[in-house]
DODREN-350859 format. One line per field, with one value per residue (C-alpha): residue in three letters; z, y, x negated. Coordinates in Angstrom, 1 decimal. Each point is the difference from the previous one (the first is absolute). Layout:
BEGIN
code <- c(ALA; ...)
c3 <- c(Z; ...)
c2 <- c(Y; ...)
c1 <- c(X; ...)
END
This chain:
BEGIN
code <- c(UNK; UNK; UNK; UNK; UNK; UNK; UNK; UNK; UNK; UNK; UNK; UNK; UNK; UNK; UNK; UNK; UNK; UNK; UNK; UNK; UNK; UNK; UNK; UNK; UNK; UNK; UNK; UNK; UNK; UNK; UNK; UNK; UNK; UNK; UNK; UNK; UNK; UNK; UNK; UNK; UNK; UNK; UNK; UNK; UNK; UNK; UNK; UNK; UNK; UNK; UNK; UNK; UNK; UNK; UNK; UNK; UNK; UNK; UNK; UNK; UNK; UNK; UNK; UNK; UNK; UNK; UNK; UNK; UNK; UNK; UNK; UNK; UNK; UNK; UNK; UNK; UNK; UNK; UNK; UNK; UNK; UNK; UNK; UNK; UNK; UNK; UNK; UNK; UNK; UNK; UNK; UNK; UNK; UNK; UNK; UNK; UNK; UNK; UNK; UNK; UNK; UNK; UNK; UNK; UNK; UNK; UNK; UNK; UNK; UNK; UNK; UNK; UNK; UNK; UNK; UNK; UNK; UNK; UNK; UNK; UNK; UNK; UNK; UNK; UNK; UNK; UNK; UNK; UNK; UNK; UNK; UNK; UNK; UNK; UNK; UNK; UNK; UNK; UNK; UNK; UNK; UNK; UNK; UNK; UNK; UNK; UNK; UNK; UNK; UNK; UNK; UNK; UNK; UNK; UNK; UNK; UNK; UNK; UNK; UNK; UNK; UNK; UNK; UNK; UNK; UNK; UNK; UNK; UNK; UNK; UNK; UNK; UNK; UNK; UNK; UNK; UNK; UNK; UNK; UNK; UNK; UNK; UNK; UNK; UNK; UNK; UNK; UNK; UNK; UNK; UNK; UNK; UNK; UNK; UNK; UNK; UNK; UNK; UNK; UNK; UNK; UNK; UNK; UNK; UNK; UNK; UNK; UNK; UNK; UNK; UNK; UNK; UNK; UNK; UNK; UNK; UNK; UNK; UNK; UNK; UNK; UNK; UNK; UNK; UNK; UNK; UNK; UNK; UNK; UNK; UNK; UNK; UNK; UNK; UNK; UNK; UNK; UNK; UNK; UNK; UNK; UNK; UNK; UNK; UNK; UNK; UNK; UNK; UNK; UNK; UNK; UNK; UNK; UNK; UNK; UNK; UNK; UNK; UNK; UNK; UNK; UNK; UNK; UNK; UNK; UNK; UNK; UNK; UNK; UNK; UNK; UNK; UNK; UNK; UNK; UNK; UNK; UNK; UNK; UNK; UNK; UNK; UNK; UNK; UNK; UNK; UNK; UNK; UNK; UNK; UNK; UNK; UNK; UNK; UNK; UNK; UNK; UNK; UNK; UNK; UNK; UNK; UNK; UNK; UNK; UNK; UNK; UNK; UNK; UNK; UNK; UNK; UNK; UNK; UNK; UNK; UNK; UNK; UNK; UNK; UNK; UNK; UNK; UNK; UNK; UNK; UNK; UNK; UNK; UNK; UNK; UNK; UNK; UNK; UNK; UNK; UNK; UNK; UNK; UNK; UNK; UNK; UNK; UNK; UNK; UNK; UNK; UNK; UNK; UNK; UNK; UNK; UNK; UNK; UNK; UNK; UNK; UNK; UNK; UNK; UNK; UNK; UNK; UNK; UNK; UNK; UNK; UNK; UNK; UNK; UNK; UNK; UNK; UNK; UNK; UNK; UNK; UNK; UNK; UNK; UNK; UNK; UNK; UNK; UNK; UNK; UNK; UNK; UNK; UNK; UNK; UNK; UNK; UNK; UNK; UNK; UNK; UNK; UNK; UNK; UNK; UNK; UNK; UNK; UNK; UNK; UNK; UNK; UNK; UNK; UNK; UNK; UNK; UNK; UNK; UNK; UNK; UNK; UNK; UNK; UNK; UNK; UNK; UNK; UNK; UNK; UNK; UNK; UNK; UNK; UNK; UNK; UNK; UNK; UNK; UNK; UNK; UNK; UNK; UNK; UNK; UNK; UNK; UNK; UNK; UNK; UNK; UNK; UNK; UNK; UNK; UNK; UNK; UNK; UNK; UNK; UNK; UNK; UNK; UNK; UNK; UNK; UNK; UNK; UNK; UNK; UNK; UNK; UNK; UNK; UNK; UNK; UNK; UNK; UNK; UNK; UNK; UNK; UNK; UNK; UNK; UNK)
c3 <- c(143.7; -2.3; -1.9; 1.8; 2.2; 2.1; 2.8; 2.3; 3.2; 2.7; 1.0; -4.0; 0.3; 3.5; -1.9; -2.9; 0.9; 4.0; -0.6; 0.3; 2.7; 3.4; 1.7; -2.1; 2.8; 3.1; -1.0; 4.2; -0.6; -3.1; 1.8; 1.2; -1.5; 2.4; 0.6; 2.5; -0.2; 1.9; -2.0; -3.2; 0.9; -1.4; 1.1; 4.0; 0.1; 3.9; 1.8; 3.5; 2.7; 2.7; 2.2; 0.7; -0.6; 2.4; -3.1; -3.4; -0.9; 0.9; -0.4; 1.3; 0.8; -0.8; 2.0; -1.9; 1.4; 4.1; 1.8; 3.4; 2.7; 2.8; -1.1; -1.3; 2.1; 2.0; 3.1; 1.7; 3.5; 0.0; -2.6; 1.2; 4.0; -1.9; -2.2; -1.4; 1.9; -1.9; 0.4; 2.5; -1.5; -3.5; -3.8; -2.4; -1.6; -3.0; -1.7; -2.4; 1.2; 3.2; 3.1; 2.7; 3.7; 0.8; -1.8; 1.6; -2.5; -1.4; 0.9; 2.0; 1.6; 0.4; 0.3; -2.4; 0.1; 2.1; -1.0; 1.5; -3.2; 0.6; -2.8; -0.4; -0.7; -3.8; -0.5; 0.1; -2.1; 1.0; 3.1; -0.6; -1.2; 2.4; 1.5; -3.8; 0.4; 0.9; 1.0; -0.2; 1.9; 0.3; -3.6; -1.5; -1.3; -3.4; -1.8; 1.3; -3.2; -2.7; -2.3; 1.7; 2.6; -2.9; -2.0; 3.2; 1.4; -4.0; -0.8; 3.3; -1.5; 0.5; -3.0; -2.1; -2.2; 1.2; -0.5; 1.8; 2.7; -3.2; -2.2; 2.8; 0.9; -4.0; -0.3; 3.6; -1.2; -3.4; -0.4; 0.0; -2.9; -3.2; -1.7; 2.3; 1.0; 3.6; 1.1; -1.0; 1.4; 0.2; -0.3; 0.2; 0.6; -2.0; 3.3; 2.1; -1.6; -2.8; -2.1; 1.9; 3.5; -2.8; -1.4; -0.7; -0.5; -0.1; 0.3; -3.8; -1.3; 0.3; 3.9; 0.2; 0.5; -2.7; 0.7; -0.3; -1.0; -1.7; 3.9; 0.0; 2.2; 0.6; -0.3; -2.1; 1.3; 0.7; -2.7; -2.6; 0.7; -2.8; -0.8; -3.4; -3.8; 1.0; -3.6; -2.6; -3.3; -2.1; 0.4; 1.3; 2.2; -1.4; -2.0; 2.8; 1.3; -2.9; 0.0; 3.6; -0.8; -3.0; 2.1; 2.6; -2.1; -1.7; 3.4; 0.7; -3.2; 0.6; 3.4; -0.7; -2.6; 1.9; 3.8; 2.1; 0.2; 3.0; -1.2; -2.9; 2.4; 2.2; -3.4; -1.5; 3.0; 1.0; -4.5; 1.5; 3.6; -1.4; -3.1; 3.0; 2.0; -3.8; 1.8; 3.7; 1.1; -1.7; 2.3; 3.2; 0.1; -1.1; 3.2; -1.2; 1.2; 3.3; 2.3; 0.9; 3.8; -0.7; -2.0; 3.5; 1.9; -1.8; 0.7; -4.0; -0.3; 2.3; -2.2; 2.9; 0.0; -3.4; -1.6; 2.9; 0.6; -3.9; 0.6; 2.9; -1.5; -3.5; 2.6; 1.5; -3.8; -0.7; 2.8; 0.4; -4.3; 1.8; -0.8; 2.9; 0.9; -0.5; 0.7; 0.4; 0.4; 2.0; -1.2; -1.4; -2.7; -0.3; -0.8; 3.7; 1.4; 2.1; 0.2; 0.0; 4.6; 0.0; 1.9; 0.9; 0.6; 0.5; 2.2; 0.8; -3.5; -1.2; 1.7; 0.7; -4.7; -0.1; 2.6; -1.0; -3.8; 2.1; 2.6; -0.9; -3.4; 2.0; 2.7; -2.9; -1.8; 3.4; 0.1; -3.2; -0.1; 3.0; -1.0; -3.1; 2.3; -2.0; 3.3; 1.8; -2.6; -1.6; 1.6; 0.4; 0.7; 0.6; 0.9; -2.2; -0.6; 3.7; 3.3; 1.2; 2.8; 3.4; -0.6; -2.4; -2.2; -0.2; -2.4; -0.9; 0.4; 0.8; 1.7; -1.5; 0.4; -1.4; -1.1; 2.5; -1.0; 4.3; 0.3; -1.6; -0.4; -2.8; 0.5; -1.7; 0.0; -1.0; -1.8; 3.4; 2.8; 3.3; -0.4; 2.4; 1.2; 1.0; -0.3; 0.9; 0.9; -0.2; 2.8; 2.6; -3.1; -3.1; -1.3; 0.5; -0.2; 2.7; -0.1; -2.1; -2.0; -3.9; -2.4; -3.9; -0.8; 2.9; -1.0; -3.5; 1.3; 1.7; -2.6; -2.3; 3.4; -0.4; -4.5; 1.1; -0.7; 2.6; -1.5; 0.3; -2.1; -2.6; -2.4; -3.2; -1.6; -1.7; -0.9; 2.0; 3.0; 1.4; 0.9; 2.4; 0.5; 4.4; -1.9; 3.5; 2.1; 1.5; 2.5; -0.1; 2.6; 1.2; 3.5; -2.9; -1.4; 0.6)
c2 <- c(-97.4; -2.7; -2.1; -2.5; 3.3; -0.8; -0.9; 0.3; -3.1; 1.3; -3.7; 0.1; 3.2; -0.8; -2.5; 1.5; 3.2; -0.8; -2.5; 2.4; 2.1; -0.6; -1.1; -2.4; -1.4; 0.5; -3.4; 0.3; 3.9; -1.8; -3.7; 1.3; 1.0; 2.9; -2.9; 2.4; 1.9; 3.4; 2.3; 0.6; -1.1; 3.3; 0.7; -0.4; 3.8; 1.4; 0.1; 1.6; -1.9; -0.9; 1.9; 2.1; -2.6; -1.2; -1.3; -0.1; -2.4; -3.0; -2.4; -3.8; -1.7; -3.8; -2.4; -3.6; -2.8; 0.9; 1.9; -1.8; 2.8; -1.5; 0.0; 3.5; 3.1; -2.5; -0.9; -3.1; -1.0; -2.7; -1.5; -0.8; -1.1; -2.5; -1.3; -3.4; -0.5; -0.2; 2.6; 0.6; 0.3; -2.0; 1.5; 0.9; -3.0; 0.8; -0.2; 0.4; -1.8; -2.2; 1.2; -0.2; 1.5; 3.5; 1.6; 3.0; 2.3; -0.3; 3.7; 2.8; 2.4; 3.8; 3.3; 2.6; 4.1; 2.3; -2.4; -2.9; -2.8; -3.1; -1.2; -3.3; 0.9; -1.1; 3.8; 1.9; 3.4; -0.4; 0.8; 3.5; 1.0; -1.8; 2.7; 0.8; -3.9; -0.9; -3.5; -2.1; -3.2; -1.2; -0.5; -3.2; -2.6; -0.3; -3.3; -3.0; -1.1; 3.2; -0.4; 0.8; 2.8; 1.9; -0.1; 1.4; 2.6; 1.9; -0.1; -0.9; -3.4; -3.3; -2.2; 2.5; 2.3; 3.8; 2.9; 0.3; 3.3; 1.6; -0.2; 1.4; 2.2; 1.8; -0.4; 2.6; 1.9; -0.1; 1.6; 3.2; -0.9; -0.8; -0.4; -3.7; -2.9; 1.2; -3.6; -1.3; -3.3; -0.5; -3.3; -1.8; -4.0; -2.6; -2.1; 0.1; 1.2; 2.0; 2.8; -0.7; 1.3; 3.9; -0.3; 2.0; -2.8; 1.2; 3.6; 1.6; -0.8; 3.0; -0.1; -3.6; 0.0; 0.8; -2.3; 1.3; -3.4; -2.7; -2.2; -3.2; -2.0; 0.0; 4.2; 2.0; 1.2; 3.8; 1.2; -1.4; 1.1; 1.8; 1.1; -2.7; 1.1; 4.1; 0.9; -0.4; -0.5; 0.4; 3.9; 2.3; 2.3; 3.0; -3.8; -1.8; 3.4; 0.0; -3.7; 0.5; 3.1; -2.2; -2.6; 2.4; 1.3; -2.9; -1.5; 3.8; -0.5; -4.3; 1.1; 2.5; -2.4; -3.1; 0.7; -0.4; -2.7; -0.2; -2.4; 1.7; 2.9; -1.2; -1.2; 2.3; 2.3; -2.2; 0.9; 3.6; -1.0; -1.8; 3.1; 2.6; -3.2; 0.7; 3.3; -0.6; -3.3; -0.1; 3.5; -1.5; -3.1; 1.5; 0.0; 1.7; 3.4; -1.3; 1.2; -2.8; 0.6; -0.9; -3.3; -0.3; 0.9; -3.3; -1.9; -0.2; 0.0; -3.5; -3.7; -0.6; 2.9; 1.5; -2.5; 0.9; 3.6; 1.1; -1.0; 1.7; 3.8; -1.0; 0.1; 3.1; 1.2; -1.2; 1.9; 3.2; 0.2; -1.1; -3.1; -1.4; -3.5; -1.5; -3.7; -1.0; -3.5; -2.5; -3.1; -3.5; 1.4; -3.5; 3.4; 1.7; -3.3; 0.8; -2.5; 2.2; 0.2; -3.7; -1.5; -3.6; -1.3; 2.6; 2.5; 2.2; -0.7; 1.0; 3.3; 0.6; 1.0; 1.4; 2.4; 0.8; 1.1; 2.1; 1.8; 2.6; 0.7; 0.3; 2.4; 2.1; 1.3; -0.3; 2.6; 1.6; 0.4; 1.9; 2.3; 0.8; 1.1; -3.2; -2.2; 2.3; -1.0; -3.5; -2.7; -3.2; -3.4; -2.8; -3.5; -3.2; -2.6; -1.1; -1.0; -3.5; -1.6; 0.0; -4.4; -1.6; -1.8; -3.7; -1.8; 2.2; 1.6; 2.0; 0.9; 3.0; 1.1; -0.8; 2.4; 1.9; 2.2; 0.1; 3.2; 1.7; 3.6; 2.0; 4.2; 3.1; 3.3; 3.3; 1.2; 1.1; -2.3; -0.4; -0.4; -1.8; -1.7; -3.8; -1.2; -3.4; -2.7; -3.6; -2.4; -1.5; -2.5; 2.8; -2.6; 1.6; 3.5; 1.2; 3.3; 2.6; -2.7; 1.1; -1.7; 1.0; 1.3; 2.3; 0.7; 0.7; 1.9; 2.7; -0.2; 1.8; 1.7; 2.0; 0.5; 1.7; -2.7; -1.5; -3.6; -0.1; 2.2; -1.7; -1.7; -1.2; -2.1; -3.0; -2.8; 1.8; 0.6; 2.4; -0.7; 0.9; -1.0; -0.3; -1.8; 0.6; 0.1; 2.0; 2.4; 3.4; -0.5; 3.4; -0.2; -0.3; 3.4; 2.7)
c1 <- c(-59.6; 0.7; -2.3; -2.6; -0.8; 3.5; -1.2; -3.4; 0.3; -2.8; -0.7; -1.8; -1.2; -1.7; -1.3; -1.2; -1.8; -0.6; -2.7; -3.3; 1.4; -2.5; 3.4; 0.4; -2.7; 1.9; 1.8; 0.9; 2.1; 1.9; 0.3; 3.0; 3.2; 2.0; 3.3; 1.6; 3.0; -0.4; -2.6; -1.4; -3.7; -1.8; -3.9; -1.2; 0.9; -0.4; 3.3; 1.1; -0.5; 2.8; -1.5; -3.3; -3.6; -2.1; -2.4; 0.3; -1.7; -1.4; -3.3; 0.9; -3.5; 1.4; -2.3; 1.1; 0.2; 0.6; -2.6; 0.1; 1.1; -1.2; -4.1; 0.8; 1.8; 2.2; -1.9; 1.2; -2.2; 2.1; -1.4; -3.6; 1.6; 2.9; -2.7; 0.7; 2.6; 3.6; 2.1; 2.5; 3.0; 2.0; -1.8; 2.4; 1.4; -0.8; -3.9; -2.4; -2.2; -1.2; -0.6; -2.2; -1.3; -0.4; -3.7; -1.4; -1.2; -3.8; -0.3; -0.4; 2.1; 0.5; 1.9; -0.2; 0.2; 1.6; 3.2; -2.2; 1.7; -1.5; -2.0; -2.5; -3.4; 1.2; 0.4; -2.6; 1.5; 3.1; -0.6; -1.1; 3.8; 1.6; 1.8; 2.0; 1.0; 3.9; -0.5; 3.8; -0.5; 3.3; 0.4; 2.1; 2.3; -1.5; 0.0; -3.1; -1.1; -1.6; 2.3; 2.8; -1.8; -1.2; 3.0; 1.7; -2.6; -0.1; 3.6; 2.2; 1.2; -2.0; 2.0; 1.9; -1.6; 0.9; -2.1; -3.7; 0.1; -2.4; 2.6; 3.0; -2.9; 0.0; 3.9; 0.2; -3.0; -0.9; -2.8; -2.1; -2.1; 1.7; -3.1; -0.3; 2.1; 1.8; -1.8; -2.9; -1.3; -3.5; -2.2; 3.5; 0.3; 1.2; 1.7; 2.0; 3.0; -2.4; 1.6; 3.2; -1.3; -0.9; 2.9; 3.6; 2.5; 3.2; -1.4; -1.1; -3.4; -0.8; -0.6; -2.2; -3.5; -2.2; -3.8; -3.0; -1.5; 1.3; 1.7; -1.9; -1.7; -2.7; 1.5; -2.3; -2.6; 0.6; -3.0; 1.8; 3.6; 1.8; 3.5; -0.1; 0.1; -0.2; -1.7; 2.4; -2.3; 2.7; 1.3; -1.0; 1.6; 1.8; 1.1; 1.0; 1.9; 2.0; 0.8; 1.3; 2.1; 1.3; 1.0; 2.2; 1.7; 1.1; 0.6; 2.3; 1.7; 0.6; 1.6; 2.6; 1.7; -0.6; -0.1; -4.1; -2.3; -1.5; -2.4; -1.2; 0.2; -2.5; -2.7; 1.1; -2.0; -2.6; -1.4; 0.2; -1.7; -2.8; -0.4; -0.3; -2.5; -2.8; -0.9; 0.6; -1.0; -3.6; -1.3; 2.2; -2.4; -3.2; -2.3; -3.1; 0.6; 0.6; -3.1; -3.0; 1.4; 3.4; -1.2; -2.1; 2.9; 1.7; -1.9; -1.0; -3.4; 0.0; 1.2; 1.6; 2.3; -0.4; 3.5; 2.3; -1.9; 1.3; 3.6; -0.1; -1.6; 3.1; 2.7; -1.4; 0.3; 2.9; 1.3; -1.2; 1.6; 3.3; 0.7; 2.9; -1.8; -3.0; -0.2; -3.6; -0.7; -2.4; 0.6; -2.5; -2.6; -3.2; -2.3; 0.0; 0.4; 2.6; 3.3; 3.2; 0.2; 2.1; -2.8; 1.4; -3.8; -3.6; 2.5; -3.6; -1.7; 3.2; 0.6; -3.6; -0.3; 3.2; 0.2; -3.4; 1.1; 3.0; -1.5; -1.4; 2.0; 3.4; -2.3; -1.1; 2.9; 2.4; -3.3; 0.2; 3.4; 0.1; -2.6; 2.1; 2.9; 1.6; 0.5; 2.8; 2.3; -1.2; 1.2; -2.5; 1.1; -2.5; 1.1; 0.7; 2.5; 0.0; -3.0; -1.4; 0.5; -1.4; -0.9; -2.1; 1.3; -0.8; -1.8; -2.3; -3.3; -1.4; 2.9; 2.9; 3.7; 3.1; 1.7; 2.6; 2.8; 1.6; -2.0; -2.8; -2.1; 0.5; -1.3; 1.3; -2.3; 0.8; 3.5; 1.4; 0.1; -1.8; -3.6; -2.2; 3.5; 1.1; 3.2; 1.9; -2.4; 0.1; -0.1; -3.5; -1.0; 1.6; 2.2; 2.6; 1.5; 1.5; 0.1; 1.7; 0.3; -0.8; 1.4; -0.6; 3.1; -0.6; -3.5; 1.6; 2.5; -2.5; -1.8; 2.2; 1.1; -3.7; 1.1; 2.4; 2.5; 2.9; -0.4; 3.6; 1.0; -2.5; 2.3; 0.6; 2.6; 0.1; 1.8; 2.7; -1.7; -2.1; -3.8; -2.6; -2.8; 0.2; 3.0; 2.3; -2.2; -2.5; -0.8; -2.3; -2.8; 0.1; -2.3; -2.9; 0.8; -2.5)
END
């Protein structure tokens, strides 16, 4: 070619012809460039696991703020016996707030299901699926502050920007549905790490979590959550297809002579994914075809449970459509009168509201997955970034509890774990994890293992170093595997 038609700059071309794409609004996918050196990004195509998997996908029910294990699942009679007395051992040196004496739980506990799991009386529906739950009573070693603890739980590191566990799952396995992202986060919060908690960091940008609903504080009500800018008012589907094909052709022509560019690969792939989503995403998020019985199962007919119930129902719909990793966040919402799970004060009021909002929806989700044959290969993970202290927090009232990363409870269900099983334990006060300690690296290693991925082999090279979700740590908790 000659004259004014000598060369087309790919970056200028992206800017000129892609302004109308629905993908341009998926700025979470475009915000990061693929800076790593070891592969072109490509769409998140299905990839072979390292070994036969027990689970195909993950639904992570994230309880933002730190639910109190000693008031929900980890029954400790010693708290009533020594109520009002000081702990008989020194507290951790690094604390978030001033702490006082031991405080018994405001709620009674009872054993539920054939497994005999302990649950407080707050739970009215979850006992119905108790025997599907694998309780992890010895999770530990997150940061004592929300920001660091959230980053540690989501990315394996409390300070540095690393890929989130959903991004690692997308990178390791790809997606089963080329018309939807491999990783979707529903109604995410913008607090305590924000987009970094579902970011891809140095992994190719196509593996970043795509938010349904704008990340915010408070987070988006579920009924208003949308994949933004899905409608293209400037070009129809045929014209968009022609534009994408031209863009790919120009990119490939330039790559043949000037070499490949992983950042531009990632950007073009995100445009392609967004184009495909224009048809698939509206159908996946449309609940009008769900029966009244299903809507009631998730608590959609009750103002207290409708918001989280909608998120859980959307998670089931994404799961059955091949999305690999779906996060559902129960976070701060002024409209629904909850304050995360961060009850430094007003523990009794706050936890009562929060459990009411999630109890029926989570129970409905597990029942629905099971009835559809999805629970056996869907791993459901429930938990927050830490627990709460067995002691009262000083200087605030009504009483509450401080952050507690030294031993707390999360649970799993489905996806190859042992239902009705209890793994690990804390001391008699619920303070230290003392048996089968499960660090966050161990949790991640176990989650990847259930998906057929060896956490030591799932690596990515950036800046001359090999990285993995578990850094140089992590052991699989094999006892929980069915």
